[in-house]
Structure formats: structure tokens, C-alpha cells
C-alpha positions as CSV (number, residue, x, y, z in Angstrom):
1,M,108.2,82.6,92.7
2,I,105.2,81.3,91.4
3,R,103.2,78.2,93.7
4,T,99.4,78.3,91.5
5,I,98.8,78.4,88.1
6,I,95.6,79.2,87.2
7,F,94.1,78.2,83.6
8,D,91.3,80.0,81.8
9,L,89.0,76.9,80.2
10,G,88.1,77.9,76.5
11,K,90.1,78.2,73.8
12,V,93.0,77.5,76.6
13,I,92.4,74.0,77.2
14,I,89.5,73.2,74.9
15,P,89.0,74.8,71.8
16,F,85.2,75.8,70.6
17,D,83.1,77.1,68.2
18,F,80.1,78.4,68.7
19,K,78.8,78.1,65.5
20,R,78.8,74.8,65.9
21,G,75.8,75.1,67.9
22,Y,73.9,77.5,66.0
23,Q,74.0,75.2,63.1
24,K,72.5,72.7,65.5
25,L,69.6,75.2,66.4
26,A,69.2,76.2,63.0
27,P,67.3,73.8,61.4
28,R,64.9,73.6,64.2
29,I,64.4,77.1,64.7
30,G,63.8,78.3,60.7
31,C,66.9,80.5,60.4
32,A,69.7,81.3,59.3
33,P,72.5,80.1,62.3
34,E,74.2,84.1,62.2
35,E,70.6,85.3,63.2
36,I,70.7,83.1,66.4
37,P,73.3,85.0,68.4
38,A,72.1,88.8,68.0
39,R,67.9,87.1,69.0
40,L,69.5,85.8,72.2
41,L,71.8,88.7,73.0
42,E,68.4,91.0,72.7
43,H,67.4,89.5,75.8
44,D,71.1,89.4,77.3
45,L,70.6,85.3,78.1
46,P,74.1,84.1,77.6
47,N,75.4,86.7,79.9
48,R,72.7,85.8,82.5
49,L,73.7,82.1,82.5
50,E,77.5,82.4,82.8
51,S,76.2,85.3,85.6
52,G,74.1,82.6,87.6
53,A,71.9,84.9,86.9
54,I,69.4,82.3,85.6
55,E,69.0,78.9,85.8
56,P,69.3,76.0,83.2
57,R,65.9,75.0,83.0
58,A,64.9,78.2,83.3
59,F,67.5,79.5,80.5
60,V,66.5,77.0,77.8
61,A,62.2,77.4,78.5
62,E,63.3,81.4,77.3
63,V,65.4,80.7,74.6
64,C,63.0,78.3,73.4
65,R,60.4,81.1,73.6
66,V,62.6,83.5,72.2
67,L,63.6,81.7,69.5
68,N,59.9,80.4,69.0
69,F,60.7,76.5,68.7
70,E,59.7,73.2,71.3
71,C,62.9,71.2,72.6
72,N,63.1,69.3,75.5
73,Y,65.8,70.5,78.0
74,E,68.5,66.9,77.5
75,E,68.2,68.1,73.4
76,F,68.9,71.1,73.6
77,C,72.0,70.6,76.2
78,E,73.1,68.3,73.9
79,M,73.0,70.8,71.0
80,W,74.4,73.8,73.2
81,S,77.3,71.8,74.1
82,S,78.3,71.1,71.0
83,I,80.4,73.9,70.6
84,F,83.4,71.9,71.7
85,L,85.7,70.1,70.0
86,S,87.4,67.0,71.0
87,D,91.1,67.8,71.1
88,T,92.7,69.5,74.0
89,L,95.0,72.4,72.8
90,I,97.3,71.6,75.9
91,P,97.9,68.2,76.7
92,E,96.7,66.3,79.9
93,K,100.0,65.1,80.8
94,F,101.4,68.5,80.9
95,V,98.7,69.4,83.8
96,Q,98.9,66.3,85.5
97,A,102.6,66.9,85.8
98,L,102.4,70.8,86.8
99,G,99.9,69.4,89.2
100,R,102.4,67.2,91.5
101,N,104.4,70.7,92.4
102,Y,102.3,73.3,92.2
103,R,97.9,74.1,93.1
104,L,95.9,74.1,89.7
105,V,92.6,76.2,89.4
106,L,90.6,76.8,86.7
107,L,88.9,80.1,86.2
108,S,86.3,80.4,83.5
109,N,83.4,82.4,82.6
110,T,81.3,79.4,81.8
111,N,77.6,77.9,82.5
112,A,76.0,75.2,84.3
113,I,75.1,73.3,81.2
114,H,78.6,73.5,79.3
115,F,80.7,73.0,82.7
116,E,78.8,69.4,83.3
117,M,79.2,68.6,79.7
118,V,82.9,69.0,79.6
119,S,84.0,67.8,83.2
120,A,82.2,64.3,82.2
121,R,83.8,64.1,78.6
122,Y,87.6,65.7,79.5
123,P,89.7,63.6,81.7
124,I,91.9,66.8,82.0
125,L,90.0,68.8,84.3
126,R,90.3,66.1,87.3
127,H,93.7,67.4,88.0
128,F,92.5,70.7,89.3
129,D,92.5,71.3,92.7
130,E,89.6,73.7,92.5
131,Y,87.1,75.5,89.7
132,V,86.2,79.1,90.1
133,L,83.4,79.8,87.6
134,S,81.8,82.8,86.4
135,H,78.4,80.9,87.1
136,V,79.2,80.1,90.6
137,V,80.8,83.1,91.7
138,G,78.0,85.1,90.2
139,A,80.4,87.3,88.6
140,M,82.1,87.2,85.5
141,K,85.8,88.6,83.9
142,P,87.1,91.1,83.7
143,S,85.0,91.8,87.2
144,P,87.8,92.1,90.4
145,L,85.1,89.8,92.4
146,I,86.2,86.8,90.2
147,Y,90.1,87.1,90.6
148,E,89.3,87.6,94.3
149,A,87.8,84.4,93.6
150,A,90.8,82.5,92.0
151,V,92.9,84.1,94.8
152,K,91.2,82.7,97.4
153,A,91.2,79.5,95.8
154,S,94.7,79.5,95.1
155,R,95.7,80.1,98.7
156,V,98.4,81.9,97.9
157,K,99.2,86.1,97.2
158,P,98.0,87.1,93.8
159,E,102.0,87.6,92.6
160,E,102.4,84.2,92.9
161,C,99.7,83.0,91.0
162,F,100.1,82.3,87.0
163,F,97.0,83.1,84.8
164,T,96.7,82.5,81.2
165,D,93.6,83.5,79.4
166,D,93.1,84.2,75.7
167,I,91.3,87.0,76.1
168,P,93.2,90.2,76.4
169,A,91.2,92.5,78.3
170,Y,91.1,89.3,80.5
171,V,94.5,88.9,81.3
172,E,94.5,92.8,82.2
173,G,91.9,92.5,84.8
174,A,93.9,89.6,86.2
175,R,97.4,91.7,86.2
176,A,95.2,94.7,88.0
177,Y,94.4,92.5,90.9
178,G,97.9,92.0,90.9
179,I,97.8,88.3,89.2
180,D,101.2,87.5,86.9
181,A,99.2,86.9,83.8
182,V,99.7,86.5,80.0
183,Q,97.1,85.8,77.1
184,F,97.5,82.5,75.9
185,Q,98.8,81.6,72.5
186,N,99.9,77.7,71.9
187,Y,101.0,75.0,74.4
188,E,104.5,76.0,73.1
189,Q,104.3,79.7,74.2
190,I,102.9,78.9,77.7
191,Q,105.7,76.3,78.4
192,G,108.1,79.0,77.5
193,E,106.3,81.9,79.9
194,L,106.6,78.9,82.8
195,R,110.1,78.3,82.0
196,A,110.9,82.1,82.7
197,R,109.2,82.3,85.9
198,G,111.1,79.1,87.2
199,V,107.8,76.6,87.0
200,T,109.1,73.3,86.4
201,W,107.2,69.7,85.7
């Protein structure tokens, strides 16, 4: 029996496109948007931020150094967070309805800059009982450590949790931990997966 439902955040609840952020940054840096991710990955900056290995202000300072441009913290955060699109992939009413009968946990590889913004701008997140975030846990999917944290937050056994994520490797990581998990395709598909497991809303 499913007692806790665990959702990924990006491309499951909120759509995003990293190109939007790179397009905002590119004119300031004087390079093509396509060049930015490779330059950041050379220094492992995105992963360091999402795993909590570097604090947001230090991250911004390091990005400015690596990309050789000047920008204040608030302005950078606005550009960095422009990746998110306004409409959610699943309706808020659906999540709210699930929350009446089930514990809801958010499990995401994310960072403090992005999560501060989405928390403020997407009311759908208020319906979750707990957030399990990579930069807080200090581990990223598909590490077993973050699934362990999610199960702890769920307050039930792994097999009593249902999890959906858009990335197959993260679904497999959850299954390896004993969680009932499926790859997210769309809202209609997830409704069917939940109904097949006796979940009602």
C-alpha cells in the first residue's frame, strides 16, 4: 500500500530550460550561450552548488571569475533562475488533493538559489510535507544517501513510497533502494500509475 508520494521537482512539477539562463548571461559575458555550460563544468561548479559543496555567494563569485564578468549577487540570481517556465506540469489542485490522504515529499537535485526562487513563485510547493534537497542533504540522485533521506522524510517503509522522476537513472536509483518508482512522462500517465496502485484523490 502506498502511503507517501515522492515527487521530483524539475521537469516533473516545474518545467525548465537551462538555455534561458545562458541566453541571459551570454550578452554580459560576450560569448555564445552554448559556450557557458562547458566552461562551468570545467570547474564542476553546478554540481558543487547542488551538492552543497559551495555556498551560493561563493558560487556566484566563482562563476563571475571563471566567465570573466562582473555582476552583483541579486542580479545574477535573477538571471540564473530565469530557467523556470511559469506553468506547472501537474496541476496544483491535484497535488493538494493527494495531500489530503497521503504524505507528500519533494526530492530534488537543486540548489539554494533556485529553490529560494521556486518556493516564492510556485504556490504548488506549499502542499508538500517535507523537502529533501540535494544541497541540504549533501548528496545528489542517484546516491543512496539521498533516497535514504527521502524515506526518512516519508516516515514509512521504502516499499510504501511511490516516486516519480523524469530521469531514468534516478528512477533506477530509487528502485534499488526499494522504492516503487516510475519515470515521469506526463500528468495523465502519472494519474494512471497512481490509480493502478490504489491511490485516490
